[in-house]
N, C-alpha and C positions, 0 to 999 in steps of 0.2 A: 253461443250458449249451450247448444245441443252437444258440442264437443266437450264442454265442461261437465255436463251431466253424464255423458257417456264415460268420460275419464273418471269421474267420481264413482260411477257404478262399477267400472272395471277395477278400480282400487279396492272397493268393498268386496268384490268377487274374489280378487287375489288374496285379500286378507282372510276371507272365509275359507278359501282353499288351503291356505297355509295353516290355519287353525285345525282344520279337519286332518290335514297331513300330519301335523304335530300330535294330535290325539291318537291317530292310527299308529304312529311311531311309538308312542308311550305304551299303547296296548300291546304292540309287538314285543317290546322290551319286557313288559310284565309277564307275558306268556312264556318267553324264553326263561325268565327267572323262575317261574312256577315249574316249568318242565325240568330245569336243573335241580330244583329242590326236591321234587318228587323222585327223580332218579337217585339223589343222595339218600333219601329216606328208604327207598327200595333196596339200595345197596346195603345200608345198615341193617335192615331187617334180614336180608339174606345172609349176611355175615353172622348175625346172632343165631340163626337157625342151623348153621353148620357147627356141629360139635367140635370143640377144640381137642387137641391131644390130651390135655390135662383132664377135661371133663369125661373123656372116654375112660381114663384110668379110674376116675372117681366112680363111674357107673359100674366098672368091673369089681371094684373093691368097696361097694357101698355097705354101710351098716357094720355090725359086729360079725366076727367070724362065726360060722355055723358051729354049734356045739359049745360055744363059750358062754359061761354064766353071765347074765346081764348084770352090769354094775348097779349097785344100789343107789338110791337117791331119795331125798325128801324135798318136796316142793309144796307150795301153797296152792290151794284149790279155789275155785270160784265160789265155793260155799264157806270159805274162811278157814277150813281145816288144813292141817299139814298132812299130806299123803305121802307115804313111803312105799317103795316097791316091796319092802319086807312085810308090809301089811297084807300082801297077797301071796305069802309063801305057801307053796304046795298047790297053788292054783294055776291054771293055764291063763296067761295074760297076753293080751294084744296091746302093744304100745303103739299109739298113733301120733306121729309128729305132724303138726300143722302150723300154719302161719295165717294170721288174720287177714293179710293182704293177698293171699294166694287164691286165685279164682278156681283152681282145680280143687283146692281144699273145700271151698264153699260148695262146689258141685258134689263133693263127696259126703258132706254132712248128713243129708237125708238118708243116703244109703247106709252110712255107718250106724245111724240110729236104728234103722230097720234090721240090720245085721245083728246088732246087740240084742234087740228084742227077740230075735229068733234063735240065738245061740246062748242057751242058759248055762252051758258048761264053761263059758269063756268070759273072763273079766276084761273089760276094755278100759284103758287109761289114755286119755288124750292130753298131749303136752303141746300147748299152743304158744307160738312165738308171736309177740305183739304186745301192745300196751295192756295193762290190766283192765281198762275200761272196754277196749275192743274185745278182749277175750271174754269178759263178763257178758257183754252184749250178745256174742255168738252163743254162749252157753244158755242164756235166757231165751234167745230166739228159737233154738232147736230143741230146748228142753231135754238135753241128753240125760239118760238114766245112769251114766257112769261119770267118774271124776274127770273134770277138765282142770288141768294144772297150768299155772303160769310158768313159762319156760324161761331159762336163762341160757346164755351162749354156751356155758360149760356143759350142760346136758346134751346139747346138739353135738358138741365136740366129743364128749365121752362115748356117745352112741354112734359116732361117725356118720351122722345124718348128712347126706349130700344135698338134699333139697326137700321141699315139701310139695305134696303130701308124701309121707314116708311111713 
């Protein structure tokens, strides 16, 4: 009978050891999978951070040619008015192109408001890409003292805007 008890205990111990071995094996596989995924993500990030040849060309040729007259436009503003560049004829104007999902743009907004408050000789017009609701929310949050206009793709193409903020 003692042999049966010992044999039973040995079987239980073997089963327990097999379960622990199986769990350790699964954890090892999970760690290897996690390691591979982290390496894949790191590789993707590094690839995105290396500028491509085409983006270098864009950076060299960004915006309009210096000395060229700015193309006219008329866009709707967050206040409901249509604003045209010709409304500011004869004045110095800073056009700011932004995007509602751009973190760098968000970081720029407080500085832009301060700059506008300090530069009385300069008119600022912000042209924001994003939904009307998002653009309206940004205009209300930062209480800009200058027009914030709803952008369309055509204005970004016309002004050769390579990205935001610009």
